[in-house]
N, C-alpha and C positions, 0 to 999 in steps of 0.2 A: 503494501502499500505505499508506504514511504516513495519509495521509488517512482511509482505513478503519480503522486505529490508535485516530487520533484521536477519529473518531466512536464506536467502540466505546468508548473510557475517557469520554467525557462521558458517554453513555449510561448505564456504571455510578454515574456520578457522580450522576447524574441520581437512579436508583434507591437507590444507599446514599452518601448528602451526608455522614456521619459515618465513622471508623473504627470507632465501637461499632453504626454501624446493619451494617457489612460483617462485624464481627465474628458479632455476632447471627445473622444471614443463614448465615454458615460451620457455627456451631454448630447451627443447626434444619437444616440442610440433611444434616451429618454423623447426628446423632439418628434421620433420616428414614432414612438407610443401615445404621443398624444396627437397626434394627426386625426383625425377624422375620417371613420372608417368611410367607406362607398357609398352602404346604405344610409347613414349619419346624413350627409351632405346630402342625396336623394331627398329622404325624408323632412331636412330642411327648407329646402326648395319648393318642396311639394308646400309646407305649411305655409308659407310666405305669398305665394301666390293666392291661396285662400284668405289671407289676411286682405289682400288688396283688393279683392274682388266684393 
């Protein structure tokens, strides 16, 4: 188990060599998660159309 954890951490350090790089990736992933789903966008547009009428 220790070997697997070490390999995992080494791989992460290859992908994100600095703390700034890791934080940037975390911020980007959080932004992606906060994007509206396709159905939410369609539903919101539909509701806005009904309010106009």
